C-alpha positions as YAML, in Angstrom:
chain: A
units: angstrom
residues:
- id: 1
  name: UNK
  ca: [0.16, 0.09, -0.30]
- id: 2
  name: UNK
  ca: [1.31, 3.30, -1.16]
- id: 3
  name: UNK
  ca: [1.33, 6.10, 1.75]
- id: 4
  name: UNK
  ca: [2.37, 9.69, 1.26]
- id: 5
  name: UNK
  ca: [4.42, 9.50, 4.60]
- id: 6
  name: UNK
  ca: [6.98, 7.28, 6.11]
- id: 7
  name: UNK
  ca: [6.44, 8.37, 9.72]
- id: 8
  name: UNK
  ca: [3.73, 9.75, 11.55]
- id: 9
  name: UNK
  ca: [4.60, 11.24, 14.75]
- id: 10
  name: UNK
  ca: [1.61, 11.67, 17.22]
- id: 11
  name: UNK
  ca: [1.90, 14.31, 19.72]
- id: 12
  name: UNK
  ca: [4.69, 15.65, 17.32]
- id: 13
  name: UNK
  ca: [4.70, 19.19, 18.79]
- id: 14
  name: UNK
  ca: [6.24, 18.37, 21.85]
- id: 15
  name: UNK
  ca: [9.62, 18.07, 23.65]
- id: 16
  name: UNK
  ca: [10.14, 14.58, 22.69]
- id: 17
  name: UNK
  ca: [8.25, 14.11, 19.48]
- id: 18
  name: UNK
  ca: [9.52, 17.19, 17.62]
- id: 19
  name: UNK
  ca: [13.22, 16.72, 17.78]
- id: 20
  name: UNK
  ca: [12.47, 13.20, 16.73]
- id: 21
  name: UNK
  ca: [10.41, 14.02, 13.85]
- id: 22
  name: UNK
  ca: [13.02, 16.64, 12.78]
- id: 23
  name: UNK
  ca: [15.78, 13.99, 13.04]
- id: 24
  name: UNK
  ca: [13.86, 11.81, 10.94]
- id: 25
  name: UNK
  ca: [13.15, 14.29, 8.33]
- id: 26
  name: UNK
  ca: [16.67, 15.42, 8.02]
- id: 27
  name: UNK
  ca: [17.37, 12.16, 6.85]
- id: 28
  name: UNK
  ca: [15.31, 12.08, 4.17]
- id: 29
  name: UNK
  ca: [12.46, 10.52, 5.44]
- id: 30
  name: UNK
  ca: [8.81, 12.01, 4.61]
- id: 31
  name: UNK
  ca: [7.40, 12.70, 8.38]
- id: 32
  name: UNK
  ca: [4.05, 13.93, 9.15]
- id: 33
  name: UNK
  ca: [3.36, 15.51, 12.76]
- id: 34
  name: UNK
  ca: [-0.23, 15.02, 14.02]
- id: 35
  name: UNK
  ca: [-0.56, 17.29, 17.10]
- id: 36
  name: UNK
  ca: [-3.96, 18.67, 18.41]
- id: 37
  name: UNK
  ca: [-2.20, 22.18, 19.36]
- id: 38
  name: UNK
  ca: [-2.35, 24.33, 16.35]
- id: 39
  name: UNK
  ca: [-0.78, 27.27, 17.65]
- id: 40
  name: UNK
  ca: [2.10, 24.87, 17.89]
- id: 41
  name: UNK
  ca: [1.93, 23.52, 14.76]
- id: 42
  name: UNK
  ca: [1.50, 27.21, 13.11]
- id: 43
  name: UNK
  ca: [5.02, 28.03, 14.82]
- id: 44
  name: UNK
  ca: [6.79, 24.92, 13.75]
- id: 45
  name: UNK
  ca: [5.53, 25.49, 9.94]
- id: 46
  name: UNK
  ca: [7.19, 29.14, 10.06]
- id: 47
  name: UNK
  ca: [10.47, 27.23, 10.84]
- id: 48
  name: UNK
  ca: [10.45, 28.35, 14.60]
- id: 49
  name: UNK
  ca: [10.65, 25.88, 17.73]
- id: 50
  name: UNK
  ca: [8.16, 26.27, 20.45]
- id: 51
  name: UNK
  ca: [10.66, 25.68, 23.07]
- id: 52
  name: UNK
  ca: [14.25, 25.79, 23.56]
- id: 53
  name: UNK
  ca: [16.34, 22.76, 21.77]
- id: 54
  name: UNK
  ca: [19.89, 23.14, 21.03]
- id: 55
  name: UNK
  ca: [20.86, 22.93, 17.28]
- id: 56
  name: UNK
  ca: [17.21, 21.83, 16.27]
- id: 57
  name: UNK
  ca: [15.72, 24.94, 14.76]
- id: 58
  name: UNK
  ca: [18.36, 25.39, 11.84]
- id: 59
  name: UNK
  ca: [17.59, 21.71, 10.84]
- id: 60
  name: UNK
  ca: [13.82, 22.37, 11.15]
- id: 61
  name: UNK
  ca: [14.09, 25.35, 8.82]
- id: 62
  name: UNK
  ca: [15.67, 23.09, 6.56]
- id: 63
  name: UNK
  ca: [13.35, 20.33, 6.04]
- id: 64
  name: UNK
  ca: [9.72, 21.79, 7.09]
- id: 65
  name: UNK
  ca: [7.60, 21.66, 3.75]
- id: 66
  name: UNK
  ca: [10.23, 19.51, 2.23]
- id: 67
  name: UNK
  ca: [10.19, 16.26, 4.38]
- id: 68
  name: UNK
  ca: [8.63, 17.53, 7.17]
- id: 69
  name: UNK
  ca: [4.92, 18.30, 7.37]
- id: 70
  name: UNK
  ca: [2.15, 19.07, 10.12]
- id: 71
  name: UNK
  ca: [-1.56, 18.72, 10.98]
- id: 72
  name: UNK
  ca: [-4.31, 18.41, 13.30]
- id: 73
  name: UNK
  ca: [-6.51, 15.74, 11.48]
- id: 74
  name: UNK
  ca: [-6.54, 12.32, 12.67]
- id: 75
  name: UNK
  ca: [-6.54, 10.83, 9.32]
- id: 76
  name: UNK
  ca: [-2.97, 11.61, 9.00]
- id: 77
  name: UNK
  ca: [-2.38, 8.37, 11.30]
- id: 78
  name: UNK
  ca: [-3.59, 6.63, 7.97]
- id: 79
  name: UNK
  ca: [-1.12, 7.91, 5.64]
- id: 80
  name: UNK
  ca: [2.17, 6.63, 7.33]
- id: 81
  name: UNK
  ca: [3.71, 3.03, 7.66]
- id: 82
  name: UNK
  ca: [5.18, 3.73, 11.10]
- id: 83
  name: UNK
  ca: [2.98, 5.63, 13.76]
- id: 84
  name: UNK
  ca: [4.99, 7.03, 16.62]
- id: 85
  name: UNK
  ca: [2.95, 7.37, 19.58]
- id: 86
  name: UNK
  ca: [4.18, 10.39, 22.30]
- id: 87
  name: UNK
  ca: [1.33, 10.59, 24.77]
- id: 88
  name: UNK
  ca: [1.70, 11.76, 28.30]
- id: 89
  name: UNK
  ca: [1.95, 9.15, 31.16]
- id: 90
  name: UNK
  ca: [1.27, 10.98, 34.29]
- id: 91
  name: UNK
  ca: [0.59, 9.85, 38.05]
- id: 92
  name: UNK
  ca: [-2.41, 10.80, 39.61]
- id: 93
  name: UNK
  ca: [-3.18, 12.71, 42.83]
- id: 94
  name: UNK
  ca: [-2.31, 9.38, 44.84]
- id: 95
  name: UNK
  ca: [0.88, 8.78, 42.81]
- id: 96
  name: UNK
  ca: [-0.66, 5.78, 40.41]
- id: 97
  name: UNK
  ca: [0.13, 5.87, 36.58]
- id: 98
  name: UNK
  ca: [-2.94, 6.41, 34.68]
- id: 99
  name: UNK
  ca: [-3.62, 5.03, 31.16]
- id: 100
  name: UNK
  ca: [-6.57, 7.30, 30.38]
- id: 101
  name: UNK
  ca: [-4.65, 9.53, 28.07]
- id: 102
  name: UNK
  ca: [-3.12, 6.77, 26.06]
- id: 103
  name: UNK
  ca: [-6.23, 4.68, 26.10]
- id: 104
  name: UNK
  ca: [-8.14, 7.55, 24.56]
- id: 105
  name: UNK
  ca: [-5.77, 8.53, 21.97]
- id: 106
  name: UNK
  ca: [-5.39, 5.09, 20.87]
- id: 107
  name: UNK
  ca: [-9.27, 4.50, 20.71]
- id: 108
  name: UNK
  ca: [-9.33, 7.64, 18.59]
- id: 109
  name: UNK
  ca: [-6.96, 6.68, 15.99]
- id: 110
  name: UNK
  ca: [-8.25, 2.92, 15.79]
- id: 111
  name: UNK
  ca: [-10.45, 3.76, 12.66]
- id: 112
  name: UNK
  ca: [-7.37, 4.98, 10.81]
- id: 113
  name: UNK
  ca: [-5.08, 2.34, 11.54]
- id: 114
  name: UNK
  ca: [-4.94, -0.93, 9.18]
- id: 115
  name: UNK
  ca: [-3.21, -4.35, 9.38]
- id: 116
  name: UNK
  ca: [-0.15, -3.24, 7.34]
- id: 117
  name: UNK
  ca: [1.05, -0.50, 9.66]
- id: 118
  name: UNK
  ca: [3.43, -0.67, 12.65]
- id: 119
  name: UNK
  ca: [2.83, 1.22, 15.80]
- id: 120
  name: UNK
  ca: [6.12, 2.39, 17.89]
- id: 121
  name: UNK
  ca: [5.27, 3.27, 21.31]
- id: 122
  name: UNK
  ca: [7.81, 6.02, 22.67]
- id: 123
  name: UNK
  ca: [6.26, 7.00, 25.93]
- id: 124
  name: UNK
  ca: [7.59, 5.98, 29.21]
- id: 125
  name: UNK
  ca: [4.97, 3.38, 30.35]
- id: 126
  name: UNK
  ca: [4.41, 1.26, 33.43]
- id: 127
  name: UNK
  ca: [5.34, -2.55, 32.99]
- id: 128
  name: UNK
  ca: [2.50, -4.44, 30.88]
- id: 129
  name: UNK
  ca: [1.38, -1.38, 29.25]
- id: 130
  name: UNK
  ca: [3.07, -2.38, 25.67]
- id: 131
  name: UNK
  ca: [1.38, -5.69, 26.01]
- id: 132
  name: UNK
  ca: [-2.10, -3.94, 26.72]
- id: 133
  name: UNK
  ca: [-1.91, -1.62, 23.65]
- id: 134
  name: UNK
  ca: [-1.09, -4.72, 21.36]
- id: 135
  name: UNK
  ca: [-4.12, -6.46, 22.73]
- id: 136
  name: UNK
  ca: [-6.51, -3.55, 22.43]
- id: 137
  name: UNK
  ca: [-5.19, -2.63, 18.84]
- id: 138
  name: UNK
  ca: [-5.28, -6.35, 17.57]
- id: 139
  name: UNK
  ca: [-9.15, -6.57, 18.59]
- id: 140
  name: UNK
  ca: [-10.02, -4.47, 15.56]
- id: 141
  name: UNK
  ca: [-6.64, -4.94, 13.42]
- id: 142
  name: UNK
  ca: [-5.46, -8.45, 13.87]
- id: 143
  name: UNK
  ca: [-2.21, -7.83, 11.71]
- id: 144
  name: UNK
  ca: [-0.99, -4.72, 13.18]
- id: 145
  name: UNK
  ca: [1.97, -4.78, 15.14]
- id: 146
  name: UNK
  ca: [3.15, -2.90, 17.87]
- id: 147
  name: UNK
  ca: [6.71, -1.93, 19.23]
- id: 148
  name: UNK
  ca: [8.18, -0.03, 22.23]
- id: 149
  name: UNK
  ca: [11.28, 1.87, 21.74]
- id: 150
  name: UNK
  ca: [11.42, 4.15, 24.77]
- id: 151
  name: UNK
  ca: [12.66, 7.63, 24.41]
- id: 152
  name: UNK
  ca: [16.10, 8.33, 26.34]
- id: 153
  name: UNK
  ca: [17.09, 11.84, 25.29]
- id: 154
  name: UNK
  ca: [18.00, 14.65, 27.77]
- id: 155
  name: UNK
  ca: [15.80, 17.64, 27.08]
- id: 156
  name: UNK
  ca: [17.61, 20.27, 25.42]
- id: 157
  name: UNK
  ca: [20.37, 17.51, 24.09]
- id: 158
  name: UNK
  ca: [17.98, 15.56, 22.13]
- id: 159
  name: UNK
  ca: [19.51, 16.22, 18.23]
- id: 160
  name: UNK
  ca: [22.97, 15.27, 19.86]
- id: 161
  name: UNK
  ca: [21.80, 12.07, 21.78]
- id: 162
  name: UNK
  ca: [19.35, 10.79, 19.18]
- id: 163
  name: UNK
  ca: [22.67, 10.35, 16.82]
- id: 164
  name: UNK
  ca: [25.14, 9.02, 19.67]
- id: 165
  name: UNK
  ca: [22.99, 6.99, 21.92]
- id: 166
  name: UNK
  ca: [21.99, 3.53, 21.40]
- id: 167
  name: UNK
  ca: [18.15, 3.06, 20.61]
- id: 168
  name: UNK
  ca: [16.23, 0.09, 22.43]
- id: 169
  name: UNK
  ca: [13.81, -1.44, 20.37]
- id: 170
  name: UNK
  ca: [11.58, -4.21, 21.71]
- id: 171
  name: UNK
  ca: [8.20, -5.91, 20.31]
- id: 172
  name: UNK
  ca: [6.05, -8.66, 19.75]
- id: 173
  name: UNK
  ca: [6.87, -9.50, 16.28]
- id: 174
  name: UNK
  ca: [10.56, -10.53, 15.07]
- id: 175
  name: UNK
  ca: [9.89, -8.98, 11.73]
- id: 176
  name: UNK
  ca: [8.64, -5.70, 13.31]
- id: 177
  name: UNK
  ca: [11.37, -5.44, 15.54]
- id: 178
  name: UNK
  ca: [13.91, -5.93, 12.57]
- id: 179
  name: UNK
  ca: [11.78, -3.08, 10.57]
- id: 180
  name: UNK
  ca: [12.12, -0.65, 13.45]
- id: 181
  name: UNK
  ca: [15.69, -1.39, 14.24]
- id: 182
  name: UNK
  ca: [16.47, -0.51, 10.74]
- id: 183
  name: UNK
  ca: [14.39, 2.56, 10.83]
- id: 184
  name: UNK
  ca: [16.06, 3.87, 14.11]
- id: 185
  name: UNK
  ca: [19.81, 2.91, 12.55]
- id: 186
  name: UNK
  ca: [18.99, 5.89, 10.34]
- id: 187
  name: UNK
  ca: [19.89, 7.96, 13.31]
- id: 188
  name: UNK
  ca: [22.09, 6.01, 15.24]
- id: 189
  name: UNK
  ca: [24.14, 2.86, 14.48]
- id: 190
  name: UNK
  ca: [23.77, 0.85, 17.79]
- id: 191
  name: UNK
  ca: [20.56, -0.84, 18.55]
- id: 192
  name: UNK
  ca: [19.72, -3.06, 21.50]
- id: 193
  name: UNK
  ca: [17.08, -5.30, 21.35]
- id: 194
  name: UNK
  ca: [15.11, -6.76, 24.38]
- id: 195
  name: UNK
  ca: [11.53, -7.86, 25.04]
- id: 196
  name: UNK
  ca: [8.96, -5.31, 25.67]
- id: 197
  name: UNK
  ca: [8.69, -6.16, 29.40]
- id: 198
  name: UNK
  ca: [12.44, -5.63, 29.81]
- id: 199
  name: UNK
  ca: [12.27, -2.54, 27.64]
- id: 200
  name: UNK
  ca: [9.72, -1.21, 29.88]
- id: 201
  name: UNK
  ca: [11.72, -1.67, 33.02]
- id: 202
  name: UNK
  ca: [15.00, -0.42, 31.51]
- id: 203
  name: UNK
  ca: [13.63, 2.97, 31.15]
- id: 204
  name: UNK
  ca: [11.84, 3.32, 34.45]
- id: 205
  name: UNK
  ca: [15.05, 1.62, 36.07]
- id: 206
  name: UNK
  ca: [17.16, 4.46, 34.37]
- id: 207
  name: UNK
  ca: [15.05, 7.37, 35.32]
- id: 208
  name: UNK
  ca: [14.45, 5.88, 39.06]
- id: 209
  name: UNK
  ca: [18.40, 5.46, 39.34]
- id: 210
  name: UNK
  ca: [18.91, 9.11, 38.44]
- id: 211
  name: UNK
  ca: [16.41, 10.06, 40.74]
- id: 212
  name: UNK
  ca: [17.95, 8.14, 43.74]
- id: 213
  name: UNK
  ca: [21.39, 9.39, 42.96]
- id: 214
  name: UNK
  ca: [20.23, 13.21, 43.27]
- id: 215
  name: UNK
  ca: [18.30, 12.14, 46.49]
- id: 216
  name: UNK
  ca: [21.75, 10.69, 48.04]
- id: 217
  name: UNK
  ca: [23.40, 13.80, 47.21]
- id: 218
  name: UNK
  ca: [20.69, 16.10, 48.62]
- id: 219
  name: UNK
  ca: [20.63, 13.90, 51.53]
- id: 220
  name: UNK
  ca: [24.21, 14.40, 52.08]
- id: 221
  name: UNK
  ca: [23.98, 18.15, 51.61]
- id: 222
  name: UNK
  ca: [21.28, 18.37, 54.28]
- id: 223
  name: UNK
  ca: [23.52, 16.39, 56.96]
- id: 224
  name: UNK
  ca: [26.53, 18.53, 56.17]
- id: 225
  name: UNK
  ca: [24.57, 21.59, 56.38]
- id: 226
  name: UNK
  ca: [22.57, 20.62, 59.87]
- id: 227
  name: UNK
  ca: [25.87, 20.00, 61.23]
- id: 228
  name: UNK
  ca: [26.93, 23.58, 60.36]
- id: 229
  name: UNK
  ca: [29.67, 22.41, 57.81]
- id: 230
  name: UNK
  ca: [30.44, 23.49, 54.22]
- id: 231
  name: UNK
  ca: [29.33, 20.60, 51.94]
- id: 232
  name: UNK
  ca: [31.05, 21.55, 48.99]
- id: 233
  name: UNK
  ca: [34.60, 21.18, 50.55]
- id: 234
  name: UNK
  ca: [33.38, 17.52, 51.62]
- id: 235
  name: UNK
  ca: [32.37, 17.10, 48.04]
- id: 236
  name: UNK
  ca: [35.83, 18.05, 46.67]
- id: 237
  name: UNK
  ca: [37.34, 16.03, 49.02]
- id: 238
  name: UNK
  ca: [35.21, 12.97, 48.16]
- id: 239
  name: UNK
  ca: [35.42, 13.48, 44.23]
- id: 240
  name: UNK
  ca: [38.94, 15.06, 43.44]
- id: 241
  name: UNK
  ca: [40.91, 12.49, 41.71]
- id: 242
  name: UNK
  ca: [39.11, 9.76, 43.61]
- id: 243
  name: UNK
  ca: [37.77, 7.25, 40.69]
- id: 244
  name: UNK
  ca: [35.14, 5.55, 42.96]
- id: 245
  name: UNK
  ca: [33.05, 8.81, 43.33]
- id: 246
  name: UNK
  ca: [33.52, 9.96, 39.82]
- id: 247
  name: UNK
  ca: [30.15, 11.06, 38.17]
- id: 248
  name: UNK
  ca: [28.79, 11.47, 42.08]
- id: 249
  name: UNK
  ca: [25.98, 14.28, 41.41]
- id: 250
  name: UNK
  ca: [25.97, 17.57, 43.11]
- id: 251
  name: UNK
  ca: [22.75, 18.73, 45.29]
- id: 252
  name: UNK
  ca: [19.96, 20.67, 43.65]
- id: 253
  name: UNK
  ca: [16.25, 20.40, 42.81]
- id: 254
  name: UNK
  ca: [15.68, 17.18, 41.26]
- id: 255
  name: UNK
  ca: [12.30, 17.74, 39.15]
- id: 256
  name: UNK
  ca: [11.03, 18.04, 35.72]
- id: 257
  name: UNK
  ca: [8.52, 16.03, 33.71]
- id: 258
  name: UNK
  ca: [9.94, 12.52, 33.88]
- id: 259
  name: UNK
  ca: [12.07, 11.47, 36.96]
- id: 260
  name: UNK
  ca: [9.81, 11.97, 39.88]
- id: 261
  name: UNK
  ca: [6.96, 10.47, 37.73]
- id: 262
  name: UNK
  ca: [8.59, 7.44, 36.40]
- id: 263
  name: UNK
  ca: [9.71, 6.88, 39.93]
- id: 264
  name: UNK
  ca: [6.41, 6.67, 41.25]
- id: 265
  name: UNK
  ca: [5.26, 4.76, 38.24]
- id: 266
  name: UNK
  ca: [7.81, 1.68, 38.96]
- id: 267
  name: UNK
  ca: [6.88, 1.92, 42.76]
- id: 268
  name: UNK
  ca: [3.25, 1.60, 41.85]
- id: 269
  name: UNK
  ca: [3.78, -1.50, 39.54]
- id: 270
  name: UNK
  ca: [5.75, -2.95, 42.30]
- id: 271
  name: UNK
  ca: [3.04, -3.14, 44.48]
- id: 272
  name: UNK
  ca: [4.44, -0.21, 46.57]
- id: 273
  name: UNK
  ca: [7.48, -2.21, 47.53]
- id: 274
  name: UNK
  ca: [9.98, 0.40, 46.10]
- id: 275
  name: UNK
  ca: [11.08, 1.89, 49.35]
- id: 276
  name: UNK
  ca: [14.42, 3.52, 47.89]
- id: 277
  name: UNK
  ca: [12.06, 5.10, 45.54]
- id: 278
  name: UNK
  ca: [9.52, 6.48, 48.11]
- id: 279
  name: UNK
  ca: [12.71, 7.67, 50.27]
- id: 280
  name: UNK
  ca: [14.10, 9.49, 47.36]
- id: 281
  name: UNK
  ca: [10.74, 11.30, 46.53]
- id: 282
  name: UNK
  ca: [10.61, 12.40, 50.37]
- id: 283
  name: UNK
  ca: [14.52, 13.56, 50.44]
- id: 284
  name: UNK
  ca: [14.08, 15.71, 46.64]
- id: 285
  name: UNK
  ca: [10.51, 17.03, 47.42]
- id: 286
  name: UNK
  ca: [11.73, 18.07, 50.99]
- id: 287
  name: UNK
  ca: [14.62, 20.07, 49.55]
- id: 288
  name: UNK
  ca: [12.61, 23.61, 49.34]
- id: 289
  name: UNK
  ca: [11.24, 23.21, 52.80]
- id: 290
  name: UNK
  ca: [15.05, 22.56, 54.01]
- id: 291
  name: UNK
  ca: [16.36, 25.68, 52.16]
- id: 292
  name: UNK
  ca: [13.88, 27.83, 53.58]
- id: 293
  name: UNK
  ca: [14.54, 26.34, 57.01]
- id: 294
  name: UNK
  ca: [18.47, 27.57, 56.69]
- id: 295
  name: UNK
  ca: [17.17, 31.00, 55.71]
- id: 296
  name: UNK
  ca: [15.04, 31.30, 58.88]
- id: 297
  name: UNK
  ca: [17.83, 30.40, 60.80]
- id: 298
  name: UNK
  ca: [19.54, 33.69, 59.61]
- id: 299
  name: UNK
  ca: [16.57, 36.00, 59.68]
- id: 300
  name: UNK
  ca: [12.88, 35.95, 60.22]
- id: 301
  name: UNK
  ca: [11.14, 36.04, 56.54]
- id: 302
  name: UNK
  ca: [8.01, 37.53, 57.74]
- id: 303
  name: UNK
  ca: [7.42, 41.02, 56.44]
- id: 304
  name: UNK
  ca: [10.37, 40.50, 53.72]
- id: 305
  name: UNK
  ca: [10.22, 40.54, 50.02]
- id: 306
  name: UNK
  ca: [11.86, 37.39, 48.70]
- id: 307
  name: UNK
  ca: [13.07, 37.06, 45.19]
- id: 308
  name: UNK
  ca: [13.18, 33.61, 43.10]
- id: 309
  name: UNK
  ca: [15.79, 33.65, 40.26]
- id: 310
  name: UNK
  ca: [14.77, 30.71, 37.83]
- id: 311
  name: UNK
  ca: [11.83, 28.78, 37.62]
- id: 312
  name: UNK
  ca: [12.80, 26.25, 35.12]
- id: 313
  name: UNK
  ca: [13.11, 22.77, 36.09]
- id: 314
  name: UNK
  ca: [17.17, 22.91, 35.21]
- id: 315
  name: UNK
  ca: [19.38, 25.34, 33.82]
- id: 316
  name: UNK
  ca: [19.16, 26.97, 30.61]
- id: 317
  name: UNK
  ca: [15.62, 25.48, 29.96]
- id: 318
  name: UNK
  ca: [12.27, 27.27, 29.14]
- id: 319
  name: UNK
  ca: [10.23, 24.27, 30.41]
- id: 320
  name: UNK
  ca: [8.76, 24.75, 34.05]
- id: 321
  name: UNK
  ca: [6.99, 21.46, 34.08]
- id: 322
  name: UNK
  ca: [7.00, 20.01, 37.79]
- id: 323
  name: UNK
  ca: [9.61, 22.60, 38.70]
- id: 324
  name: UNK
  ca: [10.68, 22.51, 42.59]
- id: 325
  name: UNK
  ca: [10.94, 26.45, 42.29]
- id: 326
  name: UNK
  ca: [7.19, 26.82, 41.93]
- id: 327
  name: UNK
  ca: [7.01, 24.74, 45.14]
- id: 328
  name: UNK
  ca: [9.47, 26.67, 46.66]
- id: 329
  name: UNK
  ca: [7.40, 30.02, 45.76]
- id: 330
  name: UNK
  ca: [4.25, 28.49, 47.66]
- id: 331
  name: UNK
  ca: [6.24, 27.36, 50.63]
- id: 332
  name: UNK
  ca: [7.58, 31.19, 50.65]
- id: 333
  name: UNK
  ca: [4.39, 32.69, 50.21]
- id: 334
  name: UNK
  ca: [3.55, 31.43, 53.42]
- id: 335
  name: UNK
  ca: [6.54, 32.73, 55.04]
- id: 336
  name: UNK
  ca: [7.07, 36.10, 53.43]
- id: 337
  name: UNK
  ca: [5.25, 39.19, 52.79]
- id: 338
  name: UNK
  ca: [5.72, 39.21, 49.21]
- id: 339
  name: UNK
  ca: [7.65, 36.60, 46.56]
- id: 340
  name: UNK
  ca: [8.90, 38.07, 43.24]
- id: 341
  name: UNK
  ca: [9.98, 35.35, 40.40]
- id: 342
  name: UNK
  ca: [12.04, 35.79, 37.44]
- id: 343
  name: UNK
  ca: [13.55, 33.49, 34.61]
- id: 344
  name: UNK
  ca: [15.81, 33.82, 31.81]
- id: 345
  name: UNK
  ca: [13.49, 31.82, 29.46]
- id: 346
  name: UNK
  ca: [9.99, 31.06, 30.76]
- id: 347
  name: UNK
  ca: [7.89, 34.10, 29.92]
- id: 348
  name: UNK
  ca: [4.87, 35.08, 32.10]
- id: 349
  name: UNK
  ca: [2.77, 37.99, 32.96]
- id: 350
  name: UNK
  ca: [3.89, 37.45, 36.94]
- id: 351
  name: UNK
  ca: [7.40, 37.19, 36.38]
- id: 352
  name: UNK
  ca: [9.54, 40.24, 36.33]
- id: 353
  name: UNK
  ca: [13.11, 41.24, 35.13]
- id: 354
  name: UNK
  ca: [15.90, 39.74, 37.00]
- id: 355
  name: UNK
  ca: [17.26, 43.41, 37.80]
- id: 356
  name: UNK
  ca: [14.23, 44.57, 39.23]
- id: 357
  name: UNK
  ca: [13.68, 41.13, 41.51]
- id: 358
  name: UNK
  ca: [17.24, 41.88, 42.86]
- id: 359
  name: UNK
  ca: [16.47, 45.42, 43.37]
- id: 360
  name: UNK
  ca: [13.27, 44.86, 45.40]
- id: 361
  name: UNK
  ca: [14.09, 41.52, 47.33]
- id: 362
  name: UNK
  ca: [15.43, 41.52, 50.79]
- id: 363
  name: UNK
  ca: [16.75, 37.86, 50.09]
- id: 364
  name: UNK
  ca: [17.17, 35.76, 47.26]
- id: 365
  name: UNK
  ca: [16.86, 32.28, 46.17]
- id: 366
  name: UNK
  ca: [18.28, 30.81, 43.37]
- id: 367
  name: UNK
  ca: [15.78, 27.95, 41.65]
- id: 368
  name: UNK
  ca: [17.54, 27.17, 38.49]
- id: 369
  name: UNK
  ca: [21.12, 27.71, 37.95]
- id: 370
  name: UNK
  ca: [20.65, 29.60, 34.72]
- id: 371
  name: UNK
  ca: [24.33, 30.80, 33.52]
- id: 372
  name: UNK
  ca: [23.70, 34.48, 33.40]
- id: 373
  name: UNK
  ca: [23.10, 34.27, 37.25]
- id: 374
  name: UNK
  ca: [26.79, 33.53, 37.67]
- id: 375
  name: UNK
  ca: [27.60, 37.29, 36.73]
- id: 376
  name: UNK
  ca: [25.08, 39.17, 38.45]
- id: 377
  name: UNK
  ca: [26.02, 41.55, 41.20]
- id: 378
  name: UNK
  ca: [23.76, 41.07, 44.19]
- id: 379
  name: UNK
  ca: [25.59, 43.56, 46.63]
- id: 380
  name: UNK
  ca: [25.19, 42.60, 50.39]
- id: 381
  name: UNK
  ca: [22.09, 40.86, 49.85]
- id: 382
  name: UNK
  ca: [21.68, 37.39, 51.22]
- id: 383
  name: UNK
  ca: [21.55, 34.63, 48.37]
- id: 384
  name: UNK
  ca: [20.21, 31.28, 49.32]
- id: 385
  name: UNK
  ca: [22.33, 29.36, 46.60]
- id: 386
  name: UNK
  ca: [21.79, 25.49, 46.78]
- id: 387
  name: UNK
  ca: [23.38, 25.05, 43.45]
- id: 388
  name: UNK
  ca: [27.03, 26.97, 44.71]
- id: 389
  name: UNK
  ca: [26.72, 29.16, 41.76]
- id: 390
  name: UNK
  ca: [28.21, 32.13, 43.93]
- id: 391
  name: UNK
  ca: [30.75, 30.39, 45.59]
- id: 392
  name: UNK
  ca: [32.66, 29.52, 42.62]
- id: 393
  name: UNK
  ca: [32.81, 33.52, 41.93]
- id: 394
  name: UNK
  ca: [34.43, 33.62, 45.48]
- id: 395
  name: UNK
  ca: [31.19, 35.18, 46.78]
- id: 396
  name: UNK
  ca: [30.03, 33.94, 50.19]
- id: 397
  name: UNK
  ca: [26.54, 32.36, 49.94]
- id: 398
  name: UNK
  ca: [24.34, 30.89, 52.49]
- id: 399
  name: UNK
  ca: [24.00, 27.90, 51.00]
- id: 400
  name: UNK
  ca: [26.11, 25.87, 48.72]
- id: 401
  name: UNK
  ca: [25.57, 23.25, 45.82]
- id: 402
  name: UNK
  ca: [25.01, 22.22, 42.14]
- id: 403
  name: UNK
  ca: [23.15, 19.37, 40.79]
- id: 404
  name: UNK
  ca: [23.86, 17.53, 37.64]
- id: 405
  name: UNK
  ca: [20.46, 17.39, 36.12]
...
């Protein structure tokens, strides 16, 4: 069956789908993005990225309208051999994974699928979900083939990592696994083939491991600071020219749209026996409270104006999803008279220019360690700097640290 496109990326306007679509289109494949956010599609069609992604926009400008196309009509699903599904897999208020968004998407596109297509799940899913999707789609299309190829990119570095990192490919049909492996070899030479159940856990284990690593650093940081010691003197002694602590992360807000969520997905799928994951959550989610506690040792926050520099979930990002800077703001709103926020990359009506936040604030907190903050002048105002940005300049800061998120 002849189709106008090689690949249809469902949810292709997002942080994971758009770089993937651009990368495939750059290899000469005909790719169509199916997304219901028309404003995002309109921006993509002008050759502009709707978010920061290093090195992606020049390639987007080169491929849009040539090998990369967009649309908001679900019938686009029928027009491609490979259907890549990138739908959010959140946890609910009880920290249980929810299948609702994925299920609705699959139900909506069922009528546009046929037995000759290959579905590629790219979303991070709980164990057993790929098999569930396979069963669901085969009820109507017995010949359709489902594969699972979890995304592995670091947001902001997608174009580099899609070429350099191995891709995991799994599926229930041997020929489909071979075809999808060949598809991803257009991006990267190394393919790892395992079963869908193993692939699901590989992704969850990876994100949970990183979340636990950050929690370990944050816990050590809290212990040192509670004892009145400089954590970074200890960190330097631990890691300098000592191979067994190579790669040990520095403290900081462990947040964003994946690490916490995927750790909780793993916990729920293991009947809540993933005690390390829950302990990591308590440590990482408790860091904003701890920083405020340290600030209150020095002065009462009541009646003060407090400023937060950086509301993104990590440095040099415009993504504020699940950022602990917003949790910090909520907690400070209880303690202080006024809380002012700024960010180098996120534009919101309630955010102020960084210079104004510094001028008006009595005390400052660095929420995201954007590089520009290293070169700002804070005068004699106290700065709560969990990332240790200021100490690197030789300035005294109330708290030190830097997390490798």
